[in-house]
Steps between C-alpha positions, in 0.01 A plus 500: 500500500345160441390402154174324428685170461669553837167568666351191339792285609457618858134399520601155616857572610651331805497691827872574496467669166214715627719620785794552264293720269408722795866608514467658154810321365562723197491818708721349770754383242549859380529620860764241585685568175530871585610413852767264365632779276528721805703226671733458205562875467580525871803274455803614300579217259377146545369403845705262712352182649369667814343781300344251260343308791368828643352582161320164485357545849393857420333396174309222677396729785387785275314251277311360799401838644398631158286191451348556841408857407340380176297236683384759757395722211288215364345454843402866538373529141318168465165676449648748252681223316174308461351797308795537258559278198877532543495353850176302535696175449693535828420237761417769758259672262325170422479405867717190451744624764357645820613828651648309795704277270625797300590700809685204650686444173600867478613507864705183454679632193568836667635338818725263305634781283563726797681221684725432200588868465550556871718196567694463175510852346470797738243682708498807276382295204248316715334818627511672163332197341235494772437872445455424132248227590303749712522765228351273233271271697356758737565862394446440126245217501287602800530880505609646169360274229131539587520872583714697251584491127861575600514165677757354264722809520514515880486125551766452234762599757482153660521328162812701417695369799651171367839653391526665843435167670761329281760767569436487876532122495859510374622830647314510829449871441347737246651764276366715218550234232209266586268799539569597138382154395201535734413831330505335158249231605288758682466709182454189283206366700226758406537481117539123524187453708287769334557335160338190649227704668405661168382177344367366832309819590160326487629233735618758754178700469295185563713426806455855630872585500596864426771431244610796291318402177180456702518830690672728244433330169696342219648818351637632830653161586675479163649847553626395845662190351679716240626747761617228736693317230704812423576560868589132531728530196693777675525299821643197319801711400591571863698179561735599217522863616571383856780269388316179586510376142680547172424553135341161441226576750457852364441375144251241622320752724466748214372236258250352748390845622431628151311180427277546805448870421413403143230261616366764742492765226311274261258408776447870580435587135263219425361248749429137429474207737760313298750783534433532873571129542821531298606799708440303819703202386779719365524670840577162660776434247623858547566456873633145467747587224600828668605318815662221299707770324608631841615152595690440175660844519610432858711203388640652180874574519 
């Protein structure tokens, strides 16, 4: 989410920066971080040199394809973005980058990322990453987002894939472990996004998007956030119960989960825009610190 100062700074930004912002850097950073955790957990102990080089290639490839999906999203939603305060600053929304330029940029990033993954990682990771691109850029952006208030729930499946991609990159196969991490992100996405949608409801209504606060109201959305945070809390305990992690992770998961549930409970009891914003930002820290705890726990003796 761009601040007013960011939008102002981009009014006369160089062309390369306009393209760079289309990749939604903050979102992509979290995606790549979760993928990197999946890579680390797939390797017992510290990676050797070959594994480390594979990790670097996988990170670069996933970063490029994720950026391509974000740019394609900006291309498809340029008209919607122009009607929303949160996104009106984007170069596509302002007409400073043409649809042809944006499509070419997205295609170039996707092709480069796919090539990196196919030649230097493995074909499983390459095709899974491409499927994730299609899931977000096409199924979510084109089909789900403008048609159903459950868009973020169904479409969240593609956004939950980074740990699976990371695991596949280092193992060349998939087991139950990365799918547990995928489940956590899948359940985290709705309360995270709906907290944002609550205080941006007017924006979404103006853009004609059927987000949950627009179609079902503020009260119903807050109840859904509360229910999802408790289900998410239970899911975050699964890595410990499955033997993927130890007590350090469990303590962190419980503390972070109770914190998220606490925010959701307060939001359910009494709404304010300030609290919705704080819940949204806490959700980002929740996922980041949860996966960081997994990483630290993995290397503890």
